[in-house]
C-alpha positions as CSV (number, residue, x, y, z in Angstrom):
1,M,118.8,107.0,78.8
2,T,115.5,106.6,80.7
3,D,115.2,107.1,84.4
4,E,114.8,103.4,85.0
5,K,118.2,102.7,83.5
6,K,120.2,105.2,85.6
7,P,121.7,103.6,88.6
8,G,120.5,105.1,91.9
9,R,118.0,107.4,90.2
10,K,115.1,108.2,92.4
11,P,111.6,109.1,91.2
12,N,111.6,112.8,90.6
13,D,108.3,113.4,92.4
14,P,108.3,115.6,95.5
15,G,106.1,113.0,97.3
16,I,108.8,110.3,96.9
17,S,111.9,110.9,99.0
18,E,113.4,107.5,98.9
19,W,112.4,104.5,96.8
20,N,111.6,101.3,98.8
21,G,111.3,98.3,96.4
22,S,110.2,96.0,99.1
23,A,107.1,98.2,99.5
24,L,106.3,97.7,95.8
25,R,106.7,94.0,96.2
26,A,104.4,93.9,99.2
27,H,101.7,95.9,97.4
28,R,102.0,93.7,94.3
29,I,101.7,90.5,96.2
30,V,98.8,91.7,98.4
31,S,96.9,92.9,95.3
32,G,97.4,89.5,93.6
33,H,99.5,90.7,90.7
34,T,102.4,88.8,89.3
35,L,105.4,90.7,87.8
36,K,103.9,89.9,84.4
37,T,100.4,91.2,85.1
38,L,101.6,94.3,86.9
39,G,104.1,95.0,84.2
40,A,101.3,94.8,81.5
41,A,99.1,97.1,83.6
42,V,101.7,99.9,83.9
43,G,103.6,99.3,80.6
44,A,106.8,98.0,82.1
45,G,108.7,94.7,81.6
46,E,109.0,92.0,84.2
47,S,112.8,92.6,84.5
48,A,112.3,96.3,85.2
49,L,109.7,95.5,87.9
50,S,112.1,93.0,89.4
51,R,114.9,95.5,89.5
52,W,112.6,98.1,91.1
53,E,111.5,95.6,93.8
54,R,115.1,94.7,94.5
55,G,116.0,98.4,94.8
56,E,118.6,98.2,91.9
57,R,116.7,100.8,90.0
58,S,113.8,103.2,90.5
59,P,110.9,104.0,88.2
60,D,110.2,107.5,87.0
61,A,107.5,109.6,88.5
62,A,104.9,108.9,85.9
63,T,105.4,105.1,86.4
64,V,105.2,105.5,90.2
65,E,101.9,107.3,89.6
66,K,100.7,104.4,87.4
67,L,101.8,101.8,90.0
68,A,99.9,103.6,92.8
69,E,96.8,103.7,90.6
70,V,96.9,100.0,89.7
71,L,97.8,98.9,93.2
72,Q,95.3,101.3,94.8
73,C,97.7,102.9,97.2
74,E,99.3,106.3,97.8
75,M,102.5,107.1,95.9
76,E,104.2,107.9,99.2
77,S,103.7,104.3,100.3
78,F,106.6,103.3,98.0
79,S,109.0,105.4,100.1
80,K,108.2,103.6,103.4
81,P,108.9,100.1,104.6
82,P,106.0,97.8,103.9
83,T,103.4,97.2,106.6
84,L,100.9,94.4,106.9
85,R,97.2,95.4,106.8
């Protein structure tokens, strides 16, 4: 079973203490990505991204790193409430 399929699983990276799906959603929207385009960029399905945004699941550390790279943000920003820039 992969990390994204385990309920309550947090990314196993020391920089991520708690997963905050609303932060992922905020970064995605601000960057102009849809679930489909972001999923294609990081190699994840739309349904997985949707579950991550809702906080039902958490991506693994490698995927968090890809998300940060594509969305041009720090990995740690996914553990904090979203802020408007």
